[in-house]
N, C-alpha and C positions, 0 to 999 in steps of 0.2 A: 493762285499765285501769280505776280504780277511780275511781266520779264522786261518790261520798259526801264527803261533808262532813266538814272532818278534828272532832275532839271538841272541841276548842273556840270552833270557829265553829259549831258545832250547836249548844254549850252558850249561847253569844249570842244566837243566832236566838232559839230557845227563852227568854231572859231579856228581852230583848224583847218579843216578843208575851204573855209575862207581865203585863212589864210593862204595855200598849196594854189587855190587857182586863181586868185589877183596877185600876188610876189612872185610867188617860185615857177612855177607854170612859163608865165611869158619872157622870164629872163634867162632861165636852163640852157638855152645853146648858146648864150655868151657868156657864161659863170668862171668857164675855165682856163686859167690859162697854164702851161706845162703843168698842167694836168695837177693843178691848184687852183685852188677856191681865190678867184681876185680880190685882193683888202679890198679895196671899196665896197665889192658885192659883200663882202664877208661881215666888212663892218659895218654894212647897213642892217643887213639881216643882221645880226650880233646883238644891235641896239633895237629891230625890231620886236625880237624875241622876249630880250629882257624887260619891254615895257608891256607887252601881253601874257606875263610870266610864264614864258615856255621856255627860257633857257636854262640849259643843265634840268627840264622836267622831272629824269630820274635819277637824280643824283639826292641823298636826302639832305633833308636841311642844315642840317648840322655842321653840310660840307659845305655849302653853300649854291646849294640845289633847292630845285622845286618842292619834291618832294613828294611827290603824288604817288597816290597807292596803285597798286598793280592795278588792277580794270581801269582807273584815266590814264595810268602808261600803257595798255596793249590800244585803248580808244585813240590814242596822241598817232603811235605809232601806223596802226592801221589806217587810220584818217590820213597823215603823212604818205602813205603809200598807196591809195586808194583808187588810183584812176587806172584805168583797165591799161593806157598805155605806158603809165610808168611801171605796172607790175615788173614787166622785163628787165627794164631799165635799174629800178632797185636792187633786181636781184643782181647781175651784170655788175652794180658799182661798190660794190663789196663793202656795205654799209656806208657809205659816203651819203651824203644826206641830199646833193648837189652831182649826181651825175650823170651820166648821159641821155641825154633829149627824150623826154615822152611823148616830143612834138609829132615824130615820122608819121 
């Protein structure tokens, strides 16, 4: 039995990891203003995630989301929070994607 990820899911996982490494981690310490995501950063990240097909990935297509299957959703969430320094921050941020810094 082959337990390797199908190629399209491996590509999704790699894409999300690169996005986190290149786009999120470098700006994480500067994203919040009064506990809210800064508007310019939110708009920029929203645009990028829409272009990548990751905007509302866990929402069914009929409601305007990406409609990813369960395994794909798990891979995205795991990749989003996979960095060892980010695990504690992810738990503390109560589900916010851009919470406390992982860079400490």
